[in-house]
C-alpha positions in Angstrom: -0.1 0.0 0.1 1.4 3.4 -0.9 2.1 6.3 1.6 -0.4 8.6 0.3 -3.2 5.8 0.5 -2.5 5.0 4.0 -2.6 8.7 4.8 -6.2 8.9 3.6 -7.6 5.7 4.8 -10.6 6.1 7.4 -9.7 5.1 11.0 -12.1 4.3 13.7 -9.8 3.4 16.3 -6.1 3.8 16.9 -3.8 2.3 19.5 -0.2 2.2 20.3 1.9 -0.9 20.7 5.0 -1.1 22.6 7.5 -3.8 21.7 10.5 -4.7 23.8 13.1 -7.1 22.6 16.0 -8.4 24.9 18.6 -11.0 23.8 21.5 -12.8 25.4 20.5 -14.8 28.7 23.6 -13.3 30.3 22.4 -9.7 29.7 21.9 -8.1 33.3 21.8 -4.3 32.4 22.2 -1.9 29.5 24.4 -2.8 26.6 26.9 -0.6 28.1 27.6 -3.5 30.7 28.2 -5.9 28.0 31.7 -7.1 27.3 33.3 -8.2 23.8 33.8 -11.5 25.1 30.1 -12.5 24.6 29.4 -11.8 21.0 25.7 -12.4 20.1 24.1 -13.2 16.8 20.5 -14.5 16.2 20.6 -17.7 14.0 17.7 -18.9 11.9 17.4 -22.3 10.2 15.6 -21.0 7.3 16.7 -18.6 4.4 15.2 -15.3 4.1 13.9 -13.0 1.5 14.6 -9.3 1.2 12.2 -6.9 -0.8 14.1 -4.0 -2.5 13.3 -0.8 -4.1 15.3 1.3 -6.3 15.5 4.8 -4.5 17.8 6.6 -6.7 15.3 9.2 -7.0 15.5 10.6 -3.7 12.3 12.9 -4.4 10.2 10.0 -4.6 8.0 9.2 -1.8 6.7 5.9 -3.2 8.3 2.5 -2.4 8.5 -0.3 -5.2 8.5 -3.7 -4.0 8.4 -5.4 -7.1 11.9 -6.5 -7.1 12.8 -9.6 -4.7 16.4 -10.9 -4.4 17.6 -13.9 -3.0 19.7 -13.9 0.1 22.6 -15.2 -2.1 22.5 -12.5 -4.4 22.6 -10.0 -1.7 25.3 -11.7 0.1 27.6 -11.7 -2.9 27.0 -7.9 -3.4 28.0 -7.3 0.1 31.0 -9.3 0.0 32.2 -7.7 -3.2 31.9 -4.3 -1.7 33.8 -5.4 1.4 36.5 -6.5 -0.9 36.3 -3.2 -2.7 36.9 -1.3 0.6 39.9 -3.7 1.8 41.8 -3.2 -1.4 42.0 0.4 -0.9 40.5 1.5 -3.9 38.4 4.6 -3.1 37.7 5.7 -6.6 34.1 6.2 -7.6 32.4 3.5 -9.5 30.4 4.5 -12.5 27.6 2.2 -11.0 27.4 2.3 -7.2 27.0 -0.9 -5.3 23.7 -2.2 -5.6 23.1 -2.9 -1.9 23.4 0.9 -1.2 20.0 1.3 -2.8 18.3 -1.7 -1.3 15.7 -1.3 1.3 14.9 -4.2 3.1 11.5 -5.4 4.1 11.4 -8.1 6.6 13.8 -11.0 7.3 14.9 -13.6 9.7 18.6 -13.2 9.6 21.0 -16.1 9.3 24.6 -16.0 10.6 26.3 -13.0 8.9 28.6 -14.1 6.0 30.4 -10.7 6.0 33.8 -10.3 7.6 35.5 -7.4 9.5 38.8 -6.0 8.3 40.7 -7.7 11.2 39.1 -11.2 10.1 40.4 -10.8 6.5 44.0 -10.0 7.8 43.9 -13.2 10.0 42.3 -16.0 8.1 42.4 -18.0 11.3 40.3 -15.7 13.4 36.7 -16.7 12.8 33.4 -15.8 14.9 32.2 -19.3 16.2 28.6 -19.9 15.2 26.0 -20.0 18.0 22.7 -19.4 19.1 20.9 -17.3 21.5 17.2 -16.4 22.4 15.4 -13.1 21.6 12.4 -12.1 23.9 9.8 -10.0 22.2 6.9 -8.6 24.3 4.1 -6.6 22.7 1.5 -4.8 24.7 -1.2 -2.1 23.8 -1.5 1.2 25.3 -4.0 4.0 24.9 -3.4 7.1 23.0 -2.6 10.0 25.2 -5.7 12.3 25.7 -4.2 15.8 25.4 -7.5 17.1 27.1 -7.4 15.1 30.2 -3.9 14.0 30.6 -1.9 16.8 32.1 1.5 15.5 31.3 0.8 15.4 27.4 0.8 19.1 26.7 3.6 19.5 29.1 5.8 17.1 27.3 5.2 18.8 24.0 5.7 22.4 25.5 8.9 21.3 27.0 10.3 19.8 23.6 9.2 22.9 22.1 11.3 25.0 24.3 14.5 23.6 22.6 13.5 21.1 20.0 15.9 18.7 18.6 15.1 17.9 14.9 17.2 16.3 12.1 15.2 16.9 8.5 15.8 14.9 5.4 18.1 12.1 6.9 19.3 10.1 3.9 20.4 7.0 5.9 18.8 3.8 5.5 20.0 1.8 8.7 18.5 2.6 12.2 21.6 2.9 14.0 23.0 5.5 11.8 19.9 7.4 12.1 20.0 7.3 15.8 23.6 8.4 15.9 22.8 11.3 13.8 20.0 12.2 16.4 22.4 11.7 19.4 25.0 13.8 17.5 22.4 16.5 17.2 21.5 16.2 20.8 25.1 16.7 21.9 25.8 19.6 19.6 22.5 21.6 20.1 21.7 20.8 24.0 25.3 20.0 25.0 24.4 16.6 26.2 27.4 14.8 27.6 29.3 12.6 25.3 29.3 9.9 27.7 25.5 9.8 27.8 24.9 9.8 24.1 27.6 7.0 23.9 25.7 4.9 26.5 22.4 5.6 24.7 23.8 4.6 21.4 24.2 1.0 22.9 21.1 1.1 25.0 18.8 1.6 22.1 19.7 -1.6 20.4 19.3 -5.3 21.2 22.6 -6.3 19.6 26.2 -5.7 20.2 28.1 -3.0 18.0 29.6 -5.3 15.7 26.3 -6.7 14.6 24.5 -3.5 14.0 25.8 -3.4 10.4 24.2 -6.9 9.7 20.8 -5.7 10.6 18.4 -3.2 9.2 15.2 -4.6 10.8 13.2 -2.8 13.4 14.0 -5.8 15.6 17.3 -4.1 16.2 15.8 -1.8 18.6 15.3 -2.8 22.1 11.9 -1.1 22.9 9.7 0.6 20.5 6.2 2.2 20.0 4.0 1.8 17.0 0.5 2.7 16.1 -2.3 0.1 15.2 -5.3 1.0 13.3 -8.7 -0.8 13.8 -11.0 -0.2 11.0 -14.9 -0.7 10.9 -14.7 -4.4 10.0 -13.6 -6.2 13.0 -11.2 -8.6 11.0 -9.3 -5.3 9.7 -6.3 -4.2 11.6 -3.1 -2.8 10.5 0.0 -1.1 11.8 0.9 2.7 11.1 3.9 2.2 9.3 5.0 5.7 8.8 6.6 6.6 11.9 8.5 4.7 14.7 9.4 5.7 18.3 12.4 4.2 19.9 12.8 4.3 23.8 15.8 4.2 26.0 16.3 4.3 29.8 19.5 5.2 31.3 20.5 5.2 35.1 23.1 8.1 34.6 21.0 11.0 33.3 18.8 13.5 35.3 16.7 14.9 32.6 14.9 13.4 29.7 15.6 14.2 26.1 13.5 13.7 22.8 14.9 14.1 19.3 12.9 13.7 15.9 14.3 12.6 12.7 12.4 13.2 9.3 13.7 10.8 6.6 14.3 11.9 3.1 12.3 9.1 1.7 10.4 6.3 3.2 12.5 3.2 4.4 11.7 -0.2 5.1 12.6 -1.4 8.6 11.1 -4.8 8.4 7.6 -6.3 9.1 5.1 -3.6 10.1 7.6 -0.9 9.5 7.9 -0.9 5.7 7.5 2.9 5.0 9.0 4.7 7.9 9.2 8.4 7.3 9.7 9.7 10.9 12.0 8.2 13.7 11.5 9.6 17.5 14.2 8.8 19.9 13.3 9.1 23.7 15.9 9.1 26.5 14.7 9.2 30.0 16.1 8.5 33.4 15.5 5.1 34.8 14.3 6.2 38.1 11.8 8.5 37.3 7.7 9.3 38.0 5.5 7.1 36.3 4.3 9.8 33.9 7.8 11.0 33.1 9.3 7.5 32.0 10.4 6.8 28.5 7.5 4.9 27.7 5.0 7.8 28.8 7.0 10.4 26.7 7.2 7.9 23.8 3.6 7.6 24.0 3.0 11.2 23.9 4.6 11.8 20.7 3.6 8.6 19.4 0.1 10.0 20.0 0.9 12.9 18.0 2.0 11.2 15.0 -1.0 9.1 14.9 -2.5 12.1 13.4 -2.4 12.1 9.6 -3.1 15.7 9.2 -0.1 16.6 11.6 2.3 14.0 9.7 1.3 15.9 6.4 2.4 19.3 7.8 5.6 17.9 9.2 6.4 16.3 5.7 5.7 19.7 4.0 7.8 21.7 6.5 10.7 23.2 4.7 13.1 23.9 7.8 13.3 23.3 11.3 11.2 26.5 12.2 8.3 25.5 10.1 8.6 21.9 11.7 8.4 23.4 15.2 5.4 25.7 14.2 3.6 22.5 13.1 3.6 21.3 16.6 2.9 24.7 18.2 -0.3 24.9 15.8 -1.3 21.6 17.0 -0.8 22.4 20.8 -3.2 25.6 20.4 -6.0 23.2 19.0 -5.5 20.0 20.8 -8.8 20.2 22.6 -10.7 20.2 19.0 -8.4 17.6 17.6 -9.1 15.0 20.7 -12.9 15.8 20.4 -12.4 13.8 17.1 -10.6 10.9 18.4 -11.7 8.6 21.1 -9.0 7.3 23.5 -10.1 3.9 24.1 -9.0 2.0 27.3 -8.5 -1.7 27.4 -10.2 -1.7 30.7 -12.3 0.5 33.0 -10.6 1.6 36.1 -12.2 2.3 39.2 -11.8 6.1 38.9 -13.5 6.0 35.5 -16.7 4.3 36.7 -20.0 6.0 36.2 -21.4 7.5 39.4 -24.4 6.3 41.0 -27.5 8.0 39.5 -30.3 9.4 41.6 -33.6 9.8 40.3 -35.0 13.5 40.6 -38.4 14.4 42.2 -40.2 17.5 43.0 -41.5 18.5 46.3 -45.1 17.9 45.3 -44.2 14.1 44.7 -44.4 13.2 48.0 -43.8 9.4 48.6 -43.1 8.8 44.8 -39.4 7.9 45.9 -40.7 5.0 48.2 -43.0 3.7 45.6 -40.6 3.6 42.9 -38.1 1.9 45.4 -40.8 -0.9 46.2 -41.8 -1.2 42.6 -38.0 -1.8 41.8 -37.1 -4.3 44.6 -40.3 -6.3 45.2 -39.9 -8.4 41.7 -36.5 -9.6 43.1 -37.8 -10.6 46.6 -38.1 -14.2 45.9 -34.6 -14.4 44.0 -33.2 -12.6 47.2 -33.4 -15.9 48.9 -32.8 -18.2 46.1 -29.5 -16.5 44.9 -28.3 -17.3 48.5 -28.1 -21.0 47.7 -27.7 -21.4 43.9 -24.8 -21.3 42.1 -21.2 -22.5 42.1 -19.3 -21.8 45.5 -22.4 -20.0 46.6 -22.9 -22.1 49.8 -19.3 -21.7 50.8 -19.4 -18.0 50.3 -22.7 -17.8 52.2 -21.3 -19.8 55.2 -18.1 -17.7 55.3 -20.1 -14.5 55.3 -22.4 -15.6 57.8 -19.4 -16.3 60.4 -17.8 -13.0 59.3 -21.1 -11.2 60.3 -21.6 -13.0 63.2 -18.2 -12.0 64.6 -18.1 -8.6 63.1 -21.5 -7.5 64.5 -21.5 -9.4 67.8 -18.0 -8.4 69.1 -18.6 -4.7 68.5 -22.0 -5.2 70.4 -20.0 -6.4 73.2 -17.6 -3.7 73.2 -20.5 -0.9 72.4 -22.5 -2.6 75.2 -19.7 -2.1 77.8 -19.5 1.5 76.8 -23.3 2.0 77.0 -23.2 0.4 80.5 -20.6 2.9 81.7 -22.3 5.8 80.3 -25.9 5.1 81.1 -25.5 3.5 84.5 -26.6 0.0 83.2 -29.8 1.2 81.5 -28.3 0.0 78.4 -25.8 -2.8 78.2 -24.3 -5.7 76.6 -27.6 -7.7 76.8 -29.7 -4.9 75.1 -27.0 -4.2 72.4 -27.2 -7.9 71.3 -30.9 -7.8 71.6 -31.3 -4.7 69.5 -28.9 -6.2 67.1 -30.9 -9.2 66.5 -34.1 -7.4 66.3 -33.1 -4.6 64.2 -30.9 -6.8 61.9 -33.7 -9.5 61.3 -36.1 -6.8 60.6 -34.1 -5.0 57.8 -32.8 -8.4 56.4 -36.5 -9.4 55.9 -38.1 -5.8 54.8 -35.3 -3.6 53.6 -35.0 -2.6 50.1 -31.1 -3.2 50.0 -30.5 -6.5 52.1 -26.6 -6.2 51.8 -26.9 -3.2 54.3 -25.9 -4.2 57.9 -27.5 -2.7 60.9 -25.3 -1.8 63.8 -24.9 0.5 66.8 -22.0 2.7 66.1 -19.5 4.9 67.7 -21.3 8.1 66.7 -24.5 6.9 68.2 -22.8 6.0 71.4 -21.4 9.5 71.7 -25.0 10.9 71.0 -26.4 8.7 73.7 -23.7 10.1 76.1 -24.9 13.7 75.3 -28.7 12.7 76.2 -27.5 11.1 79.5 -25.4 14.4 80.1 -28.3 16.6 79.5 -30.8 14.5 81.5 -28.4 14.6 84.6 -27.8 18.3 84.1 -31.5 19.3 84.1 -32.7 16.3 86.3 -34.7 14.5 83.6 -35.8 11.0 83.4 -33.0 9.5 80.9 -35.3 6.6 79.7 -38.2 8.7 78.9 -35.8 11.4 77.3 -34.1 8.7 75.4 -37.3 7.4 74.0 -38.7 10.8 73.0 -35.6 11.5 71.2 -35.8 8.3 69.3 -39.3 8.9 68.5 -38.7 12.5 67.0 -35.8 10.9 65.0 -38.1 8.3 63.4 -40.5 11.1 62.7 -38.0 13.3 61.0 -36.6 10.3 59.2 -40.1 9.4 57.8 -40.6 12.9 56.6 -37.2 13.0 54.9 -38.0 9.7 53.2 -41.5 10.8 51.8 -40.2 14.0 50.7 -37.5 12.4 48.7 -34.7 13.9 50.2 -32.6 10.9 49.7 -31.9 12.3 46.2 -29.6 15.2 47.8 -27.1 12.3 48.1 -26.6 12.8 44.4 -24.3 15.9 45.7 -22.4 13.5 47.7 -19.3 12.7 46.0 -16.8 10.1 46.5 -14.7 12.5 48.7 -17.4 13.4 51.1 -18.1 9.5 51.4 -14.6 8.9 52.1 -14.1 11.7 54.5 -17.0 10.0 56.7 -15.4 6.5 55.9 -12.1 7.8 57.2 -13.8 9.3 60.4 -15.3 5.9 61.4 -12.2 4.0 60.8 -10.4 6.5 62.9 -13.4 6.1 65.6 -12.7 2.3 65.8 -8.8 2.8 65.7 -9.2 5.5 68.6 -11.2 3.3 70.7 -8.5 0.7 70.6 -5.9 3.2 71.5 -7.8 4.6 74.3 -8.4 1.2 75.8 -4.8 0.2 75.6 -3.9 3.7 77.1 -6.1 3.1 79.9 -5.0 -0.4 80.4 -1.4 0.7 80.8 -2.3 3.5 83.0 -3.9 1.0 85.5 -1.7 -1.9 85.4 1.8 -0.9 83.9 3.3 -0.3 87.4 6.1 -2.1 89.3 5.9 -2.5 93.0 8.5 -0.7 95.2 11.3 -2.9 96.5 9.9 -2.6 100.2 6.5 -3.8 99.0 5.0 -6.5 101.2 1.3 -6.7 100.3 1.0 -9.9 98.2 -2.5 -9.9 98.0 -2.8 -6.6 96.1 0.0 -7.9 93.8 -2.3 -11.0 92.9 -5.6 -9.3 93.0 -5.9 -5.7 92.2 -8.2 -4.0 94.7 -7.9 -0.5 93.4 -9.5 0.5 89.9 -6.8 3.2 89.3 -3.6 1.8 90.3 -2.4 -1.9 89.9 0.9 -3.5 89.9 0.3 -5.9 86.9 2.5 -5.0 84.1 2.1 -8.5 82.6 -1.4 -7.7 82.0 -0.7 -4.6 80.0 2.0 -6.4 77.9 -0.5 -9.3 77.3 -3.4 -6.8 76.2 -1.1 -5.2 73.5 0.2 -8.7 72.2 -3.5 -10.0 72.2 -4.7 -6.8 70.3 -2.0 -6.4 68.0 -1.9 -10.2 67.4 -5.4 -10.5 66.6 -5.1 -7.4 64.1 -1.9 -8.9 62.5 -3.5 -12.5 62.0 -6.6 -11.2 60.6 -4.9 -9.0 58.0 -2.6 -11.8 57.1 -5.3 -14.0 56.4 -7.5 -11.6 54.7 -4.7 -11.0 52.1 -3.6 -14.6 52.1 -5.5 -15.0 48.7 -2.5 -13.3 47.2 0.1 -15.5 48.6 1.7 -18.5 46.6 1.1 -21.0 49.4 -1.4 -23.7 49.5 -4.1 -24.0 46.7 -6.2 -21.2 45.3 -9.2 -22.7 47.0 -7.6 -23.1 50.4 -6.3 -19.5 50.1 -9.7 -18.2 49.5 -11.4 -20.1 52.4 -8.6 -18.7 54.7 -9.2 -15.1 53.5 -13.1 -15.7 53.8 -12.7 -16.8 57.5 -9.9 -14.4 58.4 -11.8 -12.4 61.2 -13.5 -15.5 62.8 -10.1 -17.5 63.0 -8.2 -14.6 64.2 -10.7 -14.0 67.2 -11.2 -17.7 68.0 -7.1 -18.3 68.0 -6.3 -15.2 70.3 -9.1 -15.8 72.4 -7.7 -19.1 73.3 -4.4 -17.7 73.6 -5.8 -15.1 76.1 -8.1 -17.4 78.1 -6.1 -20.8 78.3 -2.5 -20.2 77.2 -2.2 -17.2 79.5 -4.9 -18.1 81.9 -2.5 -17.2 84.8 -2.6 -13.8 83.8 -5.5 -11.8 84.9 -6.7 -10.6 81.6 -9.9 -8.1 81.4 -13.2 -9.4 80.1 -16.4 -7.4 79.4 -18.7 -6.9 82.5 -22.0 -8.8 82.3 -24.6 -9.3 85.0 -26.7 -12.2 84.2 -29.4 -10.9 86.7 -29.8 -7.6 85.2 -32.2 -9.1 82.5 -34.6 -7.1 80.4 -38.2 -6.4 80.3 -40.1 -4.9 77.6 -41.4 -1.7 79.7 -42.4 1.7 78.2 -40.8 4.6 79.9 -43.2 7.2 81.4 -42.8 10.0 78.9 -45.5 12.1 80.7 -43.0 12.9 83.5 -41.2 15.1 81.1 -41.9 18.9 81.0 -42.9 20.6 78.0 -39.4 22.2 77.5 -38.0 18.6 77.6 -40.1 17.6 74.7 -39.1 20.6 72.8 -35.3 19.7 73.5 -36.2 16.2 72.6 -37.4 17.3 69.1 -34.1 19.5 68.6 -32.0 16.5 69.6 -34.2 14.2 67.4 -33.7 16.6 64.4 -29.9 16.5 64.9 -29.9 12.8 65.3 -32.0 12.3 62.2 -29.0 14.2 60.2 -26.8 11.6 61.6 -29.0 8.8 60.6 -29.7 10.3 57.2 -26.0 10.6 56.4 -24.8 7.4 57.8 -27.6 5.4 56.0 -27.1 6.7 52.6 -23.4 6.9 52.8 -23.4 3.2 53.5 -25.8 2.6 50.8 -23.8 4.5 48.4 -20.8 2.5 49.2 -22.8 -0.8 48.7 -24.5 0.3 45.5 -21.2 1.5 44.0 -20.9 0.6 40.3 -17.6 -1.4 40.9 -19.8 -3.8 42.9 -21.8 -4.6 39.8 -25.2 -5.0 41.6 -28.0 -6.0 39.4 -31.3 -5.3 41.4 -31.1 -1.7 42.1 -31.1 0.6 45.1 -33.8 1.5 47.6 -32.7 4.6 49.4 -36.1 6.0 50.2 -37.7 2.7 51.5 -34.5 1.8 53.3 -35.0 5.1 55.3 -38.6 4.2 56.1 -37.4 0.8 57.3 -34.8 2.2 59.5 -37.1 4.8 61.1 -39.7 2.1 61.9 -37.2 -0.2 63.4 -35.7 2.7 65.7 -39.1 3.9 66.7 -39.8 0.4 68.1 -36.3 0.2 69.8 -36.7 3.5 71.3 -39.9 2.8 73.1 -38.3 0.2 74.8 -35.1 1.6 75.6 -33.0 -0.5 73.2 -29.8 0.9 71.4 -30.5 2.6 68.0 -29.1 0.9 64.9 -28.6 1.9 61.1 -26.5 0.8 58.4 -22.8 0.7 59.2 -19.3 1.2 57.8 -17.3 -0.6 57.1 -19.4 -3.8 57.7 -21.8 -3.2 54.8 -19.1 -2.9 52.0 -17.4 -5.7 53.6 -20.6 -7.7 53.5 -20.6 -7.3 49.7 -16.9 -8.3 49.4 -17.8 -11.5 51.2 -20.5 -12.4 48.9 -18.5 -11.4 45.9 -16.3 -13.3 43.4 -13.2 -11.5 43.0 -10.4 -11.5 40.4 -7.2 -9.9 40.0 -7.4 -7.5 37.0 -4.3 -6.1 35.2 -5.2 -2.6 33.9 -3.9 -1.1 30.7 -1.6 0.9 33.0 0.1 -2.3 34.3 -1.4 -1.9 37.7 -3.1 -5.0 39.4 -6.6 -4.5 41.1 -9.0 -6.7 42.8 -12.2 -6.7 40.7 -15.7 -7.9 41.5 -17.0 -10.3 39.1 -20.4 -10.8 40.4 -22.1 -10.5 43.9 -24.6 -13.0 45.2 -27.4 -10.5 46.3 -29.3 -12.3 49.0 -31.1 -12.0 52.3 -29.8 -15.0 53.9 -26.7 -13.9 55.1 -28.3 -11.2 57.1 -31.1 -13.4 58.5 -28.8 -16.3 59.5 -26.1 -14.4 60.9 -28.7 -12.3 63.2 -30.5 -15.4 64.3 -27.3 -16.7 65.4 -26.5 -13.5 67.2 -29.9 -13.8 68.8 -29.1 -17.4 70.1 -26.1 -16.1 71.7 -28.5 -14.4 74.3 -28.7 -17.7 75.7 -25.2 -17.8 76.6 -23.8 -14.4 76.9 -21.7 -15.4 80.0 -19.6 -17.6 77.7 -18.6 -14.8 75.7 -16.6 -13.5 78.8 -13.7 -15.9 77.6 -13.2 -13.3 74.8 -10.7 -10.8 76.3 -11.3 -7.1 76.0 -8.0 -6.9 74.2 -9.3 -9.2 71.4 -12.3 -6.9 70.9 -10.0 -4.1 70.4 -7.9 -6.1 68.1 -11.2 -6.5 66.1 -11.6 -2.7 66.1 -8.3 -2.2 64.8 -9.0 -4.8 62.0 -12.4 -3.1 60.9 -10.9 0.3 61.1 -7.4 -0.5 59.1 -9.2 -2.8 56.5 -11.5 0.0 55.6 -8.6 2.2 54.3 -8.2 -0.4 51.6 -9.6 1.4 48.6 -10.1 4.6 50.1 -8.4 7.2 47.6 -8.5 9.8 50.1 -6.0 7.6 52.1 -4.0 6.6 49.3 -3.5 10.3 48.1 -2.4 11.0 51.7 0.3 8.6 51.4 1.5 10.0 48.0 2.3 13.4 49.9 5.1 11.4 51.6 6.0 9.4 48.6 8.8 9.6 46.2 7.6 11.0 42.7 9.1 8.0 40.8 7.0 5.6 43.2 3.8 6.9 42.3 1.4 4.3 41.1 -0.1 4.9 37.4 -3.6 5.6 38.8 -5.9 7.6 36.7 -5.7 11.0 39.0 -1.9 10.7 39.0 -1.8 10.7 35.2 -4.8 13.2 34.6 -4.1 15.9 37.4 -1.1 18.0 38.0 0.6 17.1 41.4 -0.1 20.5 42.9 -3.8 20.2 42.3 -3.9 16.5 43.5 -2.3 17.5 46.9 -4.2 20.7 47.3 -7.5 18.5 47.1 -6.0 15.9 49.6 -5.2 18.8 52.1 -8.6 20.2 51.6 -10.2 16.7 52.6 -7.8 16.6 55.4 -8.9 19.9 56.7 -12.6 18.7 56.5 -11.7 15.5 58.3 -10.1 17.4 61.0 -12.9 19.7 61.7 -15.2 16.4 61.7 -12.9 14.9 64.4 -12.8 18.0 66.5 -16.7 17.9 66.8 -17.1 14.1 66.9 -14.3 13.2 69.5 -14.7 16.4 71.7 -15.5 16.0 75.4 -18.0 19.0 75.3 -21.4 17.5 74.9 -22.8 20.8 73.0 -20.3 20.0 70.3 -21.2 16.4 69.9 -24.7 17.6 69.9 -24.3 19.4 66.4 -21.8 16.8 65.0 -24.6 15.3 62.8 -24.9 19.0 61.3 -21.3 19.1 60.4 -21.5 15.9 58.5 -24.3 17.1 56.6 -22.5 20.4 55.7 -19.7 18.5 53.9 -22.2 18.4 50.9 -22.4 22.1 50.3 -18.7 22.6 51.1 -17.7 20.1 48.5 -20.3 21.6 45.7 -19.8 25.2 46.7 -16.7 26.0 48.2 -14.1 23.6 46.7 -14.7 24.3 43.1 -13.3 27.8 43.9 -9.9 26.3 44.7 -9.9 23.5 42.0 -10.9 23.5 38.4 -13.9 21.3 37.5 -12.1 19.2 35.0 -9.8 18.1 37.6 -12.5 17.6 40.4 -14.2 15.1 37.7 -11.1 12.9 37.8 -10.4 13.1 41.7 -13.9 12.9 42.8 -15.6 10.5 40.5 
């Protein structure tokens, strides 16, 4: 196909292919590290054919492939010319040697039959024929999007500051073309000769003495070419008018790009039969991902896929016009990119579509609830069937049930102990477990999204403490006040549901959800840290030398000061051991040990195994150490009695309404953010969401719990997303950028896991005293596990780490590629500031600050949508917060 016909052919999709070739099994570095004692020469068992074209007319842009010469004829021509040079005859022949005008097409070379001058002087000296292997790797890369990828225009602008261009190069051999480009770099940019010398070797696969024998693109170690996909799926061809060669050196600090325009199209072998442009890229080996040789090469390769730009470059008469073509393209790259689709080979998590919320007017009262029921009721039967049908479904269901059992029961014990301390025993471990059972079962049967897990949480415990403080301060009946606050909360939640306020969650972006998730993770971790500090303050003391009270050494009779340092050390060991063992098992599916099935089972049962193992270690192996367990009074019992709300004055009812309104904000955000995490597109759920109906169910559940003074529950983080992960089939997916991510294949959307796990939690009420064998330190290790495991996949946490990470170690994520570093870090710091404000109100010891904590959470929505855009452009926010 002629050059002109290729330029005008229609294209629907273009990709780049990167080819890397490595030879010589002993190779361990750049070619500069090789020695001449290891000559290399690929050997083929079959002869080859070379297609040639007479290019005596240098103005011709057409390549004639009609003449075909055998290998014997070409070899004879080369040998005669070598003998002509050795004889010292420097006169110019009337007819130039035929091979000077030959342009090779494609070949698999045999052992070269040409000899060097030294070999001709010494007839006994011969290169021993041998074989070696050549590794060729090809992988596709997307074109660079000059609209979204910030590095693309920067790379071009930097090149245009001091462009290195060589026009109308007459060489037909790659190593001569590269040498001319390197000479241009050395002269124009004053690049060190040592660097150009190293680059001259690093560009090529074979050693210097072999370069003259090879004229194929396979000479080059690493290249980028374009691939054109036509409307017909069977039609695909390489763009053969340009070639990008890559080279990475450890000894340079700055990258360099040089472009050669050949005087006529040259055939460099298969898929490179009419090369007109050669781009040489030299980059440091240790560099930020977006500045590596591959990424720089991708920038200029993407430019050369534009046939209009190539045509203008061919028409340029000098280097100034050549540069102006790029300047012109840079000014209109947005328009050009609108005409081209940058196709990714896979979808990254940052490119997933956002969850869509239906829009309702204020007059459409209850329409959101109706639509949710209409969407979910047809799937109600399948919500049970999907829990038992399918490959590995039963094993996944069992592992998820056990996970939920421990993940819900143990926090109930911990929060129950906290409630007992705060409320003077009105709320305790028994009531927490009972509330978990009733609320969890009710939502599992009647909730719209059954993958949500109901739980009493740290913010709720803090709010209960606020109610208790106010009741004590004003002499109010805590039980009655608790009931009224809970009822008002339920009323406001029902109003929010029927007036479709859940549609406001469309303004809740990923960053808002991650801030709240980060706060919950910190709350879990902080609880564990506080418990550890308290234990050390009480127990980690050594008796004085004259201390004689042995009884106090064995049994601590003081709650503030004990001589039991071994207790604190064991507390630390059990807590960190539970965390460590759980995290190891959770990530065991990435280990090469055991079989894939066994690794998956261990990962699924990570939390139960860790809790059981370290509970046994603490309760049996170290039974002589007095470990602290949670307090439970079996005689305390529980009766379904309704508090006397008539004992409250009118002002108390008014105050309860205000507290209920603030509490409803906390429920609204917690419930909907948890639902957003569960319904995230990357989870690939099929049955749809039910934000409005779920809010109705949560309101009714908590109204019932409030009447009988049972702890409140709502959808919880990170339990709900972890529930989804437990029921999901996962696979490791390699993105087009070379990163490995865990991708959800499918999720078993079933109600059975929630129903059975909460039924088991209810049965635990029959033997709560047995749970006292679980040390408090193991519970705190569980809190750390839940907190730290929730950081996985949190982009806010990942970007926070990038602030302290060397640039060359940045991962090739979508926001690293498409957002300037300063803007990315500024967005992270803004999130960090919001998190700090949330933590100040959430962890404050002042009850009135905790009282307005839910309002602060709700204010994150307008801050993100109104204030943040003043600091960061919308195009960058779309990438960072999608």
